[in-house]
C-alpha positions in Angstrom: 15.5 -34.0 -22.5 14.5 -30.4 -21.4 17.6 -28.5 -20.0 15.2 -27.5 -17.1 15.5 -30.9 -15.6 19.8 -30.2 -14.7 21.6 -27.7 -13.7 24.5 -26.6 -16.3 28.1 -25.5 -15.4 26.6 -21.9 -16.8 23.7 -22.4 -14.1 26.5 -23.3 -11.1 28.2 -20.0 -11.7 24.8 -18.5 -11.7 23.9 -19.9 -8.5 27.2 -19.2 -6.9 26.8 -15.5 -8.0 23.1 -15.7 -6.5 24.4 -17.0 -3.2 27.4 -14.4 -3.0 29.8 -17.2 -3.0 32.0 -16.3 -5.9 35.8 -14.8 -5.7 36.3 -11.3 -6.7 37.7 -13.0 -10.0 34.9 -15.5 -10.6 32.5 -12.5 -10.1 34.3 -10.2 -12.7 34.2 -13.7 -15.1 30.9 -13.8 -14.5 29.6 -10.4 -15.3 31.9 -10.6 -18.2 30.0 -13.9 -19.4 26.7 -11.7 -18.7 27.8 -9.3 -21.2 29.1 -11.5 -24.1 25.8 -11.9 -25.6 22.0 -10.9 -25.5 21.1 -14.6 -25.1 23.8 -15.1 -22.1 21.8 -12.0 -20.7 18.3 -13.2 -21.0 19.4 -16.6 -19.9 20.5 -15.2 -16.7 17.4 -13.2 -16.3 15.1 -16.2 -16.6 17.3 -17.9 -13.8 17.3 -14.8 -11.5 13.4 -14.9 -11.3 13.5 -18.7 -10.8 16.0 -18.0 -7.7 14.1 -15.4 -6.6 10.7 -17.5 -6.2 12.9 -20.2 -4.6 13.7 -18.0 -2.1 10.3 -16.7 -1.6 8.3 -20.1 -1.5 7.7 -22.2 1.6 7.3 -25.2 -0.3 10.8 -25.6 -0.8 12.6 -24.5 2.7 13.2 -28.1 3.5 15.7 -29.0 0.4 18.6 -27.3 -0.5 18.7 -24.4 -2.7 19.9 -26.1 -5.9 17.4 -28.9 -5.5 14.7 -26.0 -4.9 16.0 -24.1 -7.9 15.7 -27.6 -10.2 12.2 -28.3 -8.9 10.8 -25.0 -9.8 12.7 -24.8 -13.1 10.8 -28.0 -14.1 7.6 -26.7 -12.6 7.7 -23.5 -14.6 9.3 -24.0 -17.9 8.0 -27.7 -18.5 4.7 -25.8 -19.2 6.6 -23.1 -21.6 9.2 -25.3 -23.6 7.7 -24.4 -26.5 7.0 -21.0 -26.1 8.6 -17.8 -27.4 9.6 -15.3 -24.7 7.2 -13.0 -24.3 6.0 -9.8 -21.8 3.7 -11.5 -19.6 0.7 -10.1 -17.4 0.7 -10.3 -13.6 -2.3 -13.1 -14.0 -0.1 -14.8 -16.5 3.0 -15.3 -13.9 0.4 -16.6 -11.4 -1.1 -19.1 -13.6 2.7 -20.6 -14.6 4.4 -20.7 -11.3 1.0 -22.7 -9.8 1.9 -23.3 -6.1 4.8 -20.7 -5.6 1.8 -18.0 -6.3 0.6 -15.2 -4.1 1.4 -16.9 -1.0 4.8 -15.6 -0.1 6.0 -13.9 -3.6 5.8 -10.6 -2.3 4.2 -9.2 -5.2 7.5 -9.1 -7.3 5.7 -7.8 -10.0 8.4 -7.8 -12.4 7.6 -4.7 -14.7 8.6 -5.8 -18.4 10.6 -8.7 -17.1 10.6 -10.8 -20.1 11.5 -8.5 -23.3 11.6 -9.4 -26.8 15.2 -9.1 -27.7 14.9 -9.1 -31.6 12.6 -6.3 -30.8 15.3 -4.1 -29.6 18.7 -4.7 -28.8 19.1 -1.6 -26.5 15.8 -2.2 -24.1 16.6 -2.4 -20.4 13.7 -3.8 -18.1 13.0 -2.6 -15.2 12.3 -4.8 -11.6 9.7 -3.2 -9.2 9.5 -5.1 -5.9 6.9 -4.5 -3.1 7.2 -6.0 0.3 3.8 -7.2 1.8 3.1 -5.4 5.5 5.2 -8.1 8.2 7.5 -9.1 5.9 11.1 -8.7 4.8 13.2 -9.6 2.1 17.0 -9.6 0.8 17.5 -8.9 -2.9 21.0 -8.8 -5.1 21.0 -6.3 -7.7 22.7 -6.6 -11.1 26.2 -4.8 -10.0 26.3 -7.2 -7.1 25.2 -5.1 -4.3 23.0 -6.5 -2.1 19.7 -4.7 -0.4 17.2 -5.6 2.6 13.8 -4.3 2.0 11.5 -3.9 5.2 7.9 -4.1 5.5 5.6 -2.4 2.9 8.7 -1.1 0.9 8.9 -0.8 -2.9 12.0 -0.7 -5.0 12.5 -0.4 -8.8 15.7 -1.1 -10.5 17.1 -1.7 -13.9 18.0 -5.3 -15.0 21.2 -3.8 -15.7 23.1 -0.9 -14.6 23.5 1.3 -17.9 25.1 4.5 -18.5 27.6 6.6 -15.6 25.3 6.0 -12.7 23.5 2.9 -10.8 20.2 4.2 -9.9 17.5 2.8 -7.8 14.1 4.5 -6.7 13.1 3.6 -3.0 9.8 4.2 -1.3 10.0 2.8 2.3 12.9 1.3 4.2 16.1 -0.2 3.1 19.6 -1.0 4.1 22.1 -1.3 1.0 25.4 -2.9 0.9 27.1 -1.7 -2.3 29.4 -3.1 -4.7 32.2 -0.4 -4.9 32.6 1.2 -8.5 34.4 4.6 -8.4 33.4 4.7 -12.1 29.6 4.4 -11.7 28.1 6.1 -8.4 25.2 4.4 -6.7 22.1 6.6 -6.3 19.1 5.8 -4.3 16.4 8.3 -5.5 13.7 9.0 -2.8 10.8 11.3 -3.0 12.2 14.4 -1.6 16.1 13.3 -1.4 19.0 11.3 -3.3 21.5 9.4 -1.7 24.9 9.2 -3.9 27.7 6.6 -2.9 30.5 4.7 -4.3 30.5 1.8 -2.2 29.6 1.5 1.5 26.8 -0.1 4.0 24.0 2.1 5.1 19.9 2.4 5.7 17.5 4.7 4.2 13.9 5.3 5.6 11.7 7.1 3.3 8.2 6.3 2.8 6.6 8.6 0.6 3.8 9.1 2.7 5.8 9.7 5.8 6.9 13.4 7.1 10.3 11.7 7.9 13.1 11.0 5.9 16.2 9.5 7.3 19.5 8.1 6.3 22.0 6.6 8.8 25.8 5.6 7.7 27.4 2.6 8.5 30.5 2.3 7.0 32.1 4.5 4.1 30.8 7.8 2.7 27.3 9.1 1.4 26.0 12.2 -0.1 22.5 13.5 0.7 21.0 16.1 -1.9 17.9 17.9 -1.2 15.7 17.8 -4.5 13.9 20.7 -3.7 17.1 22.7 -3.0 19.9 21.4 -5.0 22.2 23.5 -3.0 21.9 21.5 0.2 24.2 18.7 -0.1 25.4 17.1 2.9 28.3 14.5 3.3 28.1 12.0 5.9 30.6 10.1 8.1 30.2 6.6 9.6 27.7 6.9 13.1 26.2 9.8 11.8 22.1 9.9 11.0 20.7 12.5 9.2 17.0 13.1 9.9 14.7 15.4 7.6 11.2 16.6 8.8 9.3 17.3 5.3 6.7 19.5 7.5 9.5 21.6 9.1 12.0 21.3 5.9 14.8 21.1 8.6 17.6 18.7 8.7 19.3 17.5 11.9 22.5 15.5 12.0 23.0 13.2 14.9 26.5 11.7 15.8 27.6 8.3 17.1 24.5 6.4 16.3 24.2 2.8 17.6 24.3 0.9 14.2 23.3 -2.4 16.0 19.8 -1.2 17.1 19.5 0.2 13.7 20.4 -3.2 11.9 18.0 -5.0 14.0 14.7 -5.0 11.9 16.7 -7.2 9.3 16.7 -9.7 12.5 12.9 -9.5 12.9 12.9 -7.0 15.6 11.5 -3.0 16.1 14.2 -1.2 18.0 13.4 2.0 19.7 16.3 4.0 21.5 15.4 7.3 22.9 12.9 8.5 20.6 9.9 10.6 20.7 6.4 8.6 21.1 5.1 10.5 18.0 8.1 9.2 15.7 7.7 5.6 17.2 4.0 5.6 16.1 4.9 6.9 12.6 7.2 4.0 12.0 4.7 1.6 13.5 2.1 3.1 11.4 4.1 2.0 8.3 5.1 -1.4 9.4 1.6 -2.3 10.4 -0.2 -0.2 7.5 -2.0 1.8 9.6 -2.6 5.6 9.7 -1.6 7.5 12.9 -3.9 10.0 14.9 -2.6 11.6 17.9 -5.4 13.4 19.4 -3.2 14.1 22.7 -0.7 16.6 21.6 0.9 16.5 25.4 1.7 12.8 25.0 3.7 13.2 21.2 7.0 14.0 22.9 7.2 10.8 25.4 10.7 9.5 25.2 10.4 5.8 24.1 12.9 2.8 24.4 12.3 -0.6 23.8 13.0 -3.8 21.6 9.9 -5.8 19.9 9.5 -8.9 17.7 8.3 -7.9 14.6 5.6 -10.7 14.5 4.3 -9.1 17.9 0.4 -7.6 17.4 0.4 -4.1 17.6 -1.8 -4.1 20.5 1.0 -5.9 22.5 3.8 -3.1 21.7 1.2 -0.3 22.6 0.3 -2.1 25.7 3.7 -2.6 26.9 4.7 1.2 26.4 1.2 2.2 28.3 2.7 0.3 31.1 5.3 3.5 31.7 3.5 6.0 29.6 -0.1 6.9 30.3 -2.5 7.0 27.3 -5.7 5.4 25.6 -5.5 4.0 22.0 -8.0 2.7 19.7 -7.0 0.7 16.5 -9.2 0.3 13.5 -8.7 -1.8 10.4 -6.6 1.3 8.8 -6.4 3.5 11.8 -4.4 4.1 15.1 -6.1 6.7 17.4 -4.1 8.0 20.3 -5.7 10.3 22.9 
């Protein structure tokens, strides 16, 4: 009988860890178990990939996590039982996962996720995740930190944090809840800024193609560093929001931010609280993958407040705003034209 037909004691511990149900002592014991051998680490990586798939496919929403876990293991690994681990191309992954495929897999294109243990004992692979437009995804990092990723966001992180820092690369919007480790700071690298923390909760808005960078601190403390000006380092306290305009190279710090509104995107809402119309459009453009062009500069500074379901058509949101703010618009496949 293949091991994929049942869940072992190790599987149970892995499941508890992935679901965030371990006690601090159990978590430490589990992480120690992973570090005991390359075989343990390789097995965890395989289970982690299966778990991510089980959360993303609609085929398993009506059964509990453990049943989905077994079913996916059976579907995938029955076809690989006699194969050796190897690096896989994207088409190969899609063939093997059958129904799980591209419908809801959010393009978790795991870069060199399967590695040759015997080739290089020191090799550490990277996970590259891209969230489709209109979706939101929650992931668990190797150190136990959790991250919510917003629409169109890309994140890259190692399968195991090595060295004296835990570094992830972000292009998009994400909310982090970082596991505290004073000996190994957590660093979020974006196109123009680095965010350094020991353990805290914060939100980062940093799409590469946007003129705006925004960091909002909910708990703990963070340090912001401007990559273009290494001397510009800002320490933030809870309730503060730092907004950097890449066009003007100006950083503005706002106090007493309403964190409840900030976190609403995780629950599937767009929330705007007294922001400029141009900024609101910029965000909507990122969330809906539309390029924005404002042809009437006089309406850019309209102050906008509102809350919308993220599944609402973009036309609906603009029509609601249009009731109190006079403007005209045109939406094409890739553009929003405001005039």
